[in-house]
C-alpha positions in Angstrom: -40.7 91.4 29.3 -38.8 93.6 31.7 -35.0 93.1 31.5 -34.7 92.8 35.2 -37.4 90.1 35.2 -35.5 88.3 32.6 -32.3 88.4 34.6 -34.1 87.2 37.7 -35.7 84.3 35.8 -32.3 83.3 34.4 -30.7 83.4 37.9 -33.6 81.4 39.4 -33.3 78.8 36.6 -29.6 78.4 37.1 -29.9 78.0 40.8 -32.7 75.5 40.4 -30.6 73.5 37.9 -27.6 73.6 40.3 -29.8 72.2 43.1 -30.7 69.3 40.7 -27.0 68.8 39.8 -26.2 68.5 43.6 -29.0 66.0 44.1 -28.0 63.9 41.1 -24.3 64.0 42.1 -25.1 62.9 45.6 -27.3 60.0 44.4 -24.7 59.0 41.9 -22.0 58.9 44.6 -24.2 56.6 46.7 -24.8 54.3 43.7 -21.1 54.2 42.9 -20.3 53.5 46.6 -22.8 50.6 46.8 -21.5 49.3 43.4 -24.9 49.7 41.7 -23.3 51.7 38.9 -19.7 51.4 37.7 -17.4 54.2 36.8 -15.7 52.0 34.2 -18.7 52.7 32.0 -17.6 55.6 29.9 -21.0 57.4 30.0 -21.4 57.1 33.7 -17.8 58.3 34.2 -18.4 61.4 32.0 -21.6 62.3 33.8 -19.9 61.8 37.2 -16.9 64.0 36.1 -19.2 66.7 34.8 -21.3 66.8 37.9 -18.2 66.8 40.1 -16.7 69.7 38.1 -19.9 71.7 38.4 -20.7 71.0 42.1 -17.2 70.8 43.6 -16.5 74.6 43.7 -19.5 75.1 45.9 -19.4 71.9 48.0 -15.7 72.1 48.8 -15.8 75.2 51.0 -18.7 73.8 53.0 -16.9 70.5 53.4 -13.9 72.3 54.9 -16.1 74.0 57.5 -18.3 71.0 58.2 -16.5 67.7 57.9 -18.4 64.4 57.3 -20.3 63.3 60.3 -20.0 59.5 60.9 -18.8 59.1 57.4 -21.8 60.9 55.9 -21.2 64.1 54.0 -24.0 66.5 54.7 -22.5 69.4 52.6 -25.0 68.8 49.7 -27.9 69.1 52.2 -26.5 72.4 53.5 -26.0 73.8 50.1 -29.5 72.8 49.0 -31.0 74.5 52.1 -29.0 77.7 51.5 -29.9 77.9 47.8 -33.6 77.1 48.7 -33.6 79.9 51.2 -32.0 82.3 48.7 -34.6 81.4 46.1 -37.4 81.8 48.5 -36.4 84.9 50.4 -33.8 86.8 48.5 -34.8 86.4 44.8 -38.3 87.8 44.1 -40.8 85.8 42.2 -41.3 87.0 38.6 
């Protein structure tokens, strides 16, 4: 395997995993807000903290530029669209 192809595959994998982390974090925040899951559960709390620590550095700058609209935070959608465009148009298929 070509070293450049390996690096591209790793970058693609990390970006795809990050998209899933953003999606899971958003869904978890909705479930917590609607009291479907409870942060007093230690496992749920640890997962939520991990996802927040992973996604916050990317979501926070977007949230500063585009505040919540009508109480709905659309920053995860914007981040997913930007990463999807990068995966599709900037990072070549291996």
